[in-house]
C-alpha positions as CSV (number, residue, x, y, z in Angstrom):
1,M,137.0,8.4,-145.3
2,V,140.5,6.8,-145.6
3,F,141.7,8.0,-148.8
4,F,145.1,7.3,-150.4
5,F,146.6,6.9,-153.8
6,L,148.9,4.0,-154.7
7,C,152.3,5.4,-155.7
8,G,154.5,3.2,-157.5
9,Y,158.3,4.3,-157.6
10,D,161.1,2.7,-159.4
11,S,164.8,3.0,-158.4
12,L,167.5,3.5,-160.7
13,S,170.3,1.0,-161.0
14,A,173.7,2.1,-162.0
15,Q,173.8,1.5,-165.7
16,V,177.1,0.2,-167.3
17,D,178.8,3.2,-168.7
18,D,182.4,4.3,-168.9
19,S,181.4,8.0,-168.3
20,K,182.0,9.3,-164.8
21,K,179.7,12.1,-165.4
22,L,176.6,9.9,-166.3
23,K,177.2,7.7,-163.1
24,T,177.4,10.7,-161.0
25,L,174.2,12.2,-162.4
26,E,172.3,8.8,-161.8
27,E,173.6,8.7,-158.2
28,S,172.4,12.4,-157.7
29,V,169.0,11.5,-158.9
30,Y,168.7,8.5,-156.6
31,E,169.9,10.6,-153.7
32,N,167.4,13.3,-154.6
33,Q,164.6,10.7,-154.5
34,K,165.6,9.6,-151.2
35,L,165.7,13.4,-150.0
36,F,162.1,13.9,-150.8
37,N,161.1,11.6,-147.9
38,E,163.4,13.5,-145.5
39,K,163.6,17.2,-146.7
40,P,161.3,17.7,-149.5
41,E,161.8,21.4,-149.8
42,V,165.5,20.9,-150.3
43,A,164.9,18.0,-152.6
44,L,162.7,20.4,-154.9
45,Y,165.3,23.0,-154.8
46,E,167.9,20.6,-156.1
47,L,165.4,19.0,-158.6
48,E,165.4,21.9,-160.9
49,G,169.2,21.7,-161.4
50,L,169.2,17.9,-161.9
51,I,166.4,18.3,-164.6
52,K,168.6,20.7,-166.5
53,K,171.7,18.4,-166.0
54,A,169.7,15.3,-167.4
55,E,168.4,17.3,-170.4
56,Q,172.0,18.5,-171.3
57,S,173.2,15.0,-170.9
58,G,170.6,13.5,-173.2
59,K,169.4,11.2,-170.5
60,D,165.7,11.2,-171.4
61,T,164.6,8.7,-168.9
62,L,166.4,10.5,-166.0
63,E,164.8,13.8,-167.0
64,L,161.3,12.2,-167.1
65,K,161.8,10.6,-163.9
66,L,162.7,13.9,-162.3
67,L,159.8,15.7,-163.9
68,A,157.6,12.9,-162.5
69,N,159.0,13.4,-159.1
70,R,158.1,17.1,-159.2
71,C,154.5,16.2,-159.9
72,E,154.6,13.9,-156.9
73,Y,155.9,16.7,-154.8
74,Y,153.3,19.3,-155.8
75,Y,150.4,16.9,-155.1
76,F,151.4,14.9,-152.0
77,L,153.5,17.3,-150.1
78,R,152.8,21.0,-151.2
79,I,149.0,20.5,-152.2
80,D,149.6,23.0,-155.1
81,F,147.2,22.0,-158.0
82,E,148.2,24.7,-160.4
83,Q,151.8,23.8,-160.2
84,L,150.8,20.1,-160.5
85,I,148.9,20.6,-163.7
86,N,151.8,22.8,-165.2
87,S,154.3,20.1,-164.2
88,A,152.1,17.3,-165.6
89,N,151.7,19.1,-168.9
90,Q,155.5,19.6,-169.1
91,L,156.1,15.9,-168.3
92,H,153.6,15.0,-171.0
93,R,155.2,17.2,-173.6
94,K,158.8,15.9,-172.9
95,S,157.6,12.2,-172.7
96,T,155.8,12.6,-176.2
97,V,159.1,14.0,-177.6
98,Y,161.1,11.1,-176.2
99,K,158.4,8.5,-177.0
100,N,158.2,7.2,-173.6
101,L,155.0,5.5,-173.0
102,L,155.3,5.1,-169.2
103,Y,155.8,8.6,-168.5
104,Q,153.2,9.7,-171.0
105,A,150.7,7.6,-169.0
106,K,152.0,9.0,-165.8
107,S,151.3,12.6,-166.9
108,H,147.7,11.7,-167.5
109,K,147.5,10.3,-164.0
110,Y,148.8,13.4,-162.4
111,L,146.2,15.5,-164.3
112,A,143.6,13.1,-163.0
113,Y,144.8,13.7,-159.4
114,A,144.4,17.3,-159.9
115,Y,141.0,17.2,-161.4
116,S,139.5,14.7,-159.0
117,F,140.6,16.6,-156.1
118,N,138.9,19.5,-157.4
119,E,135.7,17.4,-157.9
120,L,136.0,17.4,-161.7
121,Y,135.6,13.6,-161.7
122,D,134.6,13.1,-165.3
123,K,137.7,15.1,-166.5
124,A,139.8,12.9,-164.2
125,I,138.2,9.8,-165.7
126,E,138.9,10.8,-169.3
127,E,142.5,11.5,-168.2
128,L,143.0,8.1,-166.6
129,Q,141.4,6.4,-169.7
130,S,143.9,8.3,-172.0
131,G,146.7,7.1,-169.8
132,L,145.5,3.5,-169.8
133,D,145.1,3.7,-173.7
134,V,148.9,4.7,-173.7
135,L,150.0,1.8,-171.3
136,D,148.1,-0.6,-173.6
137,K,150.7,0.1,-176.3
138,A,153.6,-0.8,-173.9
139,N,155.1,-4.2,-173.1
140,P,152.5,-6.0,-171.0
141,R,155.2,-8.2,-169.3
142,D,157.2,-5.2,-168.1
143,S,157.0,-4.8,-164.3
144,L,157.0,-1.2,-164.5
145,I,154.0,-1.2,-166.9
146,I,152.1,-3.9,-164.7
147,M,152.7,-1.6,-161.6
148,E,151.5,1.5,-163.3
149,K,148.4,-0.2,-164.7
150,A,147.5,-1.4,-161.3
151,N,148.2,2.2,-160.0
152,F,145.7,3.6,-162.6
153,Y,143.0,1.0,-161.7
154,S,143.4,2.0,-157.9
155,T,143.0,5.7,-159.0
156,F,139.9,4.8,-161.0
157,A,138.6,3.2,-157.9
158,N,139.2,6.2,-155.9
159,I,137.3,8.4,-158.3
160,Y,134.4,6.1,-158.7
161,G,134.2,5.9,-155.0
162,Q,133.9,9.7,-154.7
163,K,131.3,9.7,-157.4
164,K,129.4,6.9,-155.4
165,E,129.6,4.6,-158.3
166,Y,130.6,1.8,-156.2
167,F,130.3,-1.2,-158.6
168,N,132.5,0.6,-160.9
169,S,134.9,1.2,-158.2
170,L,134.9,-2.4,-157.2
171,R,135.6,-3.5,-160.8
172,S,138.6,-1.2,-160.8
173,L,139.9,-2.7,-157.6
174,F,139.7,-6.2,-159.2
175,N,141.5,-5.1,-162.1
176,S,144.3,-3.7,-160.0
177,Y,144.4,-7.0,-158.1
178,E,144.7,-9.0,-161.4
179,E,147.4,-6.7,-162.6
180,H,149.4,-7.3,-159.5
181,D,148.9,-11.0,-160.1
182,K,151.0,-10.9,-163.2
183,L,154.2,-10.0,-161.4
184,T,156.8,-12.5,-161.2
185,N,159.2,-11.1,-158.6
186,P,158.2,-12.9,-155.2
187,E,159.1,-9.8,-152.9
188,L,157.1,-7.5,-155.1
189,R,154.0,-10.0,-155.1
190,R,154.4,-9.9,-151.3
191,G,154.4,-6.2,-151.3
192,T,151.4,-6.0,-153.5
193,K,149.5,-8.4,-151.3
194,F,150.4,-6.3,-148.3
195,M,148.7,-3.5,-150.1
196,D,145.8,-5.3,-151.7
197,Y,144.7,-6.9,-148.4
198,S,144.9,-3.5,-146.8
199,S,142.6,-2.1,-149.6
200,L,140.1,-4.8,-149.0
201,G,140.0,-4.4,-145.4
202,A,139.4,-0.5,-145.9
203,A,136.7,-1.2,-148.4
204,Y,134.8,-3.7,-146.2
205,M,134.3,-1.1,-143.4
206,N,130.8,-0.1,-144.4
207,V,129.8,-3.8,-145.1
208,D,131.1,-6.2,-142.6
209,L,133.3,-5.4,-139.7
210,D,134.6,-8.8,-139.1
211,S,135.7,-9.1,-142.8
212,A,137.3,-5.6,-142.6
213,E,139.5,-6.7,-139.5
214,Y,140.2,-10.1,-141.2
215,F,141.8,-8.4,-144.2
216,I,143.6,-5.8,-142.3
217,N,145.2,-8.5,-140.1
218,K,146.0,-10.5,-143.3
219,S,147.8,-7.2,-144.4
220,I,149.7,-6.8,-141.2
221,S,150.8,-10.5,-141.3
222,L,152.5,-9.7,-144.5
223,S,154.5,-6.6,-143.5
224,T,158.0,-6.8,-142.6
225,E,160.1,-5.0,-139.9
226,K,161.1,-2.2,-142.2
227,E,157.4,-1.5,-142.9
228,A,156.5,-0.7,-139.4
229,N,156.6,3.0,-140.3
230,H,155.1,2.5,-143.8
231,N,151.9,4.4,-145.0
232,I,150.1,1.3,-145.4
233,T,150.7,0.3,-141.8
234,F,149.4,3.9,-140.9
235,L,146.2,3.2,-142.8
236,N,145.8,-0.3,-141.4
237,Y,145.8,1.2,-137.9
238,I,143.2,3.8,-138.9
239,V,140.8,1.1,-140.2
240,L,141.4,-0.9,-137.0
241,G,140.5,2.3,-135.0
242,N,137.5,2.8,-137.2
243,I,136.4,-0.9,-136.5
244,Y,136.7,-0.5,-132.8
245,L,135.0,3.0,-132.7
246,E,132.0,1.3,-134.6
247,R,132.0,-1.3,-132.0
248,E,131.9,1.5,-129.2
249,N,135.2,0.1,-127.8
250,Y,136.6,3.6,-127.5
251,K,139.9,2.7,-125.6
252,E,140.9,0.2,-128.2
253,A,140.0,2.6,-131.0
254,L,142.1,5.2,-129.4
255,R,145.0,2.8,-129.0
256,Y,145.2,2.2,-132.8
257,Y,144.7,5.9,-133.6
258,K,147.5,6.8,-131.5
259,K,149.7,4.1,-133.2
260,A,148.8,5.6,-136.5
261,E,149.8,9.0,-135.2
262,T,153.4,8.0,-134.5
263,I,154.0,7.1,-138.1
264,E,155.4,9.8,-140.2
265,D,156.3,8.0,-143.4
266,G,154.2,9.3,-146.5
267,K,151.1,10.4,-144.7
268,F,148.8,12.0,-147.3
269,H,146.9,15.1,-146.2
270,I,143.5,13.4,-146.7
271,N,144.8,10.5,-144.3
272,R,145.8,13.1,-141.7
273,E,142.4,14.5,-142.0
274,E,140.8,11.1,-141.3
275,L,143.1,10.6,-138.2
276,Y,142.4,13.9,-136.7
277,T,138.6,13.7,-137.1
278,K,138.6,10.1,-135.5
279,L,140.8,11.3,-132.8
280,A,138.5,14.3,-132.0
281,E,135.5,12.0,-132.1
282,T,137.1,9.2,-130.0
283,Y,138.3,11.8,-127.3
284,G,134.8,13.2,-127.4
285,K,133.3,9.7,-126.6
286,L,135.8,9.4,-123.7
287,N,134.7,12.7,-122.2
288,Q,138.1,14.3,-122.7
289,P,137.0,17.8,-124.1
290,E,140.5,19.4,-124.0
291,L,141.9,16.6,-126.3
292,K,138.9,16.8,-128.4
293,E,139.3,20.4,-129.0
294,K,143.1,20.0,-129.8
295,Y,142.5,17.6,-132.7
296,E,139.5,19.7,-134.0
297,S,141.9,22.6,-134.1
298,K,144.5,20.4,-136.0
299,L,142.0,19.4,-138.4
300,K,140.8,22.9,-139.1
301,D,144.4,24.1,-139.8
302,L,144.9,21.2,-142.3
303,Q,141.7,21.8,-144.0
304,L,142.4,25.5,-144.4
305,K,145.7,24.8,-146.0
306,V,144.3,22.3,-148.4
307,A,141.4,24.9,-149.2
308,Q,143.8,27.7,-149.8
309,N,146.0,25.7,-152.2
310,R,143.2,24.6,-154.3
311,N,143.6,25.7,-157.9
312,K,141.3,28.8,-158.4
313,S,142.0,28.9,-162.2
314,L,141.5,25.2,-162.8
315,Q,138.7,25.7,-165.5
316,K,141.0,27.9,-167.5
317,I,143.9,25.6,-167.3
318,I,141.6,22.6,-168.3
319,Q,140.5,24.6,-171.4
320,Q,144.1,25.2,-172.3
321,R,144.6,21.5,-172.0
322,E,141.8,20.6,-174.1
323,D,143.0,23.0,-176.8
324,S,146.5,21.5,-177.0
325,E,147.0,18.4,-179.3
326,I,148.1,15.3,-177.6
327,N,150.2,12.9,-179.6
328,T,150.3,9.3,-178.1
329,N,151.4,7.3,-181.1
330,N,154.7,6.3,-179.6
331,T,156.8,3.2,-178.4
332,V,158.4,2.6,-175.1
333,P,162.2,2.0,-175.0
334,E,163.6,-1.1,-173.2
335,S,163.6,-0.6,-169.6
336,K,167.1,-0.8,-167.8
337,H,165.6,-0.2,-164.3
338,T,165.7,-2.3,-161.3
339,V,162.2,-2.4,-159.9
340,F,161.3,-2.0,-156.1
341,W,158.2,-0.7,-154.6
342,I,157.1,2.0,-152.2
343,L,153.5,1.6,-151.8
344,G,150.8,4.0,-150.8
345,G,147.2,2.6,-150.6
346,I,143.5,3.0,-151.7
347,I,140.4,4.7,-150.6
348,L,137.8,4.0,-147.9
349,S,134.7,5.6,-149.3
350,A,133.6,2.7,-151.5
351,I,130.5,0.9,-150.1
352,V,131.3,-2.5,-151.6
353,F,129.0,-5.2,-152.9
354,F,131.1,-8.3,-152.7
355,T,132.5,-10.9,-150.4
356,F,136.1,-11.9,-150.5
357,R,137.1,-14.9,-148.6
358,Y,140.1,-17.3,-148.9
359,L,138.5,-20.4,-147.7
360,K,139.1,-23.7,-149.5
361,G,136.2,-25.0,-151.6
362,K,135.4,-28.7,-152.0
363,E,135.0,-30.3,-155.5
364,K,131.6,-30.8,-156.7
365,E,130.6,-34.2,-158.3
366,S,128.5,-34.8,-161.5
367,F,129.1,-31.2,-162.6
368,T,128.1,-31.6,-166.1
369,E,124.8,-33.2,-165.3
370,E,124.1,-30.5,-162.8
371,K,124.7,-27.9,-165.4
372,E,122.3,-29.6,-167.7
373,N,119.5,-29.8,-165.0
374,F,120.2,-26.2,-164.2
375,S,119.9,-24.9,-167.7
376,K,116.4,-26.6,-168.0
377,T,114.9,-24.4,-165.3
378,H,117.0,-21.3,-165.1
379,S,117.8,-18.4,-167.6
380,L,121.6,-18.7,-167.3
381,T,123.4,-20.8,-170.1
382,P,125.4,-23.8,-169.0
383,E,128.7,-21.8,-169.8
384,V,127.7,-19.0,-167.4
385,Y,126.6,-21.4,-164.7
386,E,130.0,-23.3,-165.2
387,N,131.9,-20.1,-164.7
388,L,130.0,-19.2,-161.7
389,I,130.6,-22.5,-160.0
390,A,134.2,-22.5,-161.0
391,L,134.6,-19.1,-159.1
392,L,132.8,-20.5,-156.2
393,R,135.2,-23.6,-156.1
394,K,138.2,-21.2,-156.0
395,C,136.6,-19.0,-153.4
396,D,137.3,-16.2,-156.0
397,P,136.0,-12.9,-155.0
398,K,134.7,-12.1,-158.6
399,F,131.9,-14.6,-158.1
400,I,129.4,-12.0,-156.9
401,L,130.6,-9.4,-159.5
402,Y,130.1,-12.1,-162.3
403,F,126.8,-13.0,-160.8
404,E,125.6,-9.4,-160.8
405,K,126.7,-8.8,-164.2
406,E,124.1,-11.6,-165.2
407,F,121.5,-10.3,-162.8
408,P,121.9,-6.5,-162.6
409,E,118.7,-5.9,-161.0
410,F,119.1,-8.4,-158.2
411,R,120.8,-6.5,-155.7
412,P,118.9,-3.2,-156.1
413,W,115.7,-5.3,-155.7
414,L,116.9,-6.9,-152.4
415,M,118.4,-3.6,-151.0
416,N,114.9,-1.9,-151.7
417,I,113.2,-4.7,-149.5
418,N,115.9,-4.4,-146.7
419,P,119.1,-2.2,-147.1
420,N,120.5,-3.9,-144.1
421,L,121.2,-7.1,-145.8
422,S,124.9,-8.0,-145.1
423,E,127.2,-9.0,-148.0
424,T,127.3,-12.5,-146.7
425,E,123.5,-12.7,-147.0
426,M,123.5,-11.2,-150.3
427,E,126.0,-13.9,-151.5
428,L,123.8,-16.6,-150.0
429,L,120.9,-15.3,-152.0
430,A,123.0,-15.3,-155.1
431,M,123.9,-19.0,-154.6
432,L,120.3,-19.8,-154.0
433,K,119.4,-18.0,-157.2
434,I,121.5,-20.1,-159.4
435,G,120.0,-23.2,-157.9
436,L,122.4,-24.4,-155.2
437,A,121.1,-26.5,-152.3
438,T,122.0,-25.7,-148.7
439,K,124.6,-28.7,-148.5
440,E,126.3,-27.3,-151.7
441,I,126.5,-24.0,-150.2
442,A,128.0,-25.3,-147.1
443,D,130.6,-27.3,-149.1
444,Y,131.6,-24.3,-151.3
445,K,131.9,-21.9,-148.4
446,N,133.5,-24.5,-146.1
447,I,131.1,-24.0,-143.3
448,S,128.6,-26.3,-141.6
449,Y,125.2,-27.3,-142.9
450,R,123.8,-25.8,-139.7
451,T,125.4,-22.5,-140.3
452,V,123.9,-22.2,-143.7
453,Q,120.4,-23.1,-142.1
454,N,120.9,-20.3,-139.5
455,M,121.9,-17.9,-142.3
456,R,118.8,-18.8,-144.3
457,Y,116.6,-18.1,-141.2
458,R,118.1,-14.7,-140.7
459,V,117.6,-13.7,-144.2
460,R,114.0,-14.9,-144.2
461,K,113.4,-12.7,-141.2
462,K,115.0,-9.7,-142.9
463,L,113.0,-10.2,-146.0
464,H,109.8,-10.7,-143.9
465,L,109.0,-13.9,-145.8
466,P,105.9,-15.7,-144.5
467,T,106.6,-19.3,-143.3
468,E,104.5,-20.9,-146.3
469,I,106.8,-19.4,-148.8
470,E,110.1,-21.3,-149.8
471,L,113.2,-19.1,-149.9
472,E,114.7,-20.7,-152.9
473,E,111.5,-20.5,-155.0
474,W,110.9,-16.9,-153.9
475,V,114.5,-15.8,-155.0
476,R,114.4,-17.6,-158.3
477,E,110.9,-16.3,-159.3
478,K,111.6,-12.7,-158.5
479,N,113.9,-10.5,-160.5
């Protein structure tokens, strides 16, 4: 399971101020954040002094940023959940006093991290929802708020994936994607697409290997030279390795896993567990027992470290948290930050129920007349039908989600007949369900008429339909 949280960081620009002391403090905070990537233990040692200086200087935002960095450290580097919760609670208290909505929300997110990792998923979801409620009070056009909301939705997707609530996980992924779409900075938009395509590729692993490979390569195509050692690149290599492992091309799988191993930037411990697990499995397939044992040993050592650092008194801390009153009736100060991104990533445990393809759809003639004809024989209203067709025209990935909202029993019914239906076949059946003909499907998907016919033939075989039964009629009458 490839698992990674999206981590949005913002850099501090030098603010216009005549005070030499203030400028030096800002520079120190910036240098400390850079140090976290190189010498995290040294950065943590310096962090405590900087927090005190920021508090004494009355620089609220700097102090909150440092408190948030401390939470990041305890989660991503030291894997210390008790310290994470204590630090998150301190961040929450301070951000409430300073009436800073962004960092109030972050404090809820860090608590959600700790709870979800200790398999307290419902508590984690409660914290995330509380954080989103805070962000909803902030300026929706602020880039920092947009990035943080996307971050929250990605974390929701992680947790729902762990709970095996895959549809909820997908909805969260789309919410994250839509938040990123609001960004106006071209470089920031490129960076988020680099991440989003990687996320989609990882999510496709259990559905369609070709689609997984397509999106991972899309992500790689958007990367820059400076991102060669980025965490997302690391994850892209793992997914490509997993694809070739599934295809039983073990040498090619090993090549990508070894490329991932050379990347040191921001590797979260769950990602390293995935890498060591896959390397051990691949060396086993290649009949190299010594190397297999080497990575099995690395995996055990890492898992032991994680297990030893799990918070043993988590339930007590949760109770203390519940007993404390939370004040979220605050406003956010105007941001004076220059935004840049350092992106983490998203989870591979969601078994997804959608097809996401960027193929150009063709315009459909006589749309109004078709809506009226459709509404005479189908349960969907003309408005819903129009929305579905509009999504198909744009090759929008939300088509299948919107369809399943109207027909919630459709997928479970089909999967009960044959759980091996691919996502492409599921989408074909959805289009037949709403009354589209073979030629229309070919036009919308930008594929040949013959290809659609072949798809229909394969679906019929999977569904064990007798030749005398028409596929369209069977799909429309059922469910």
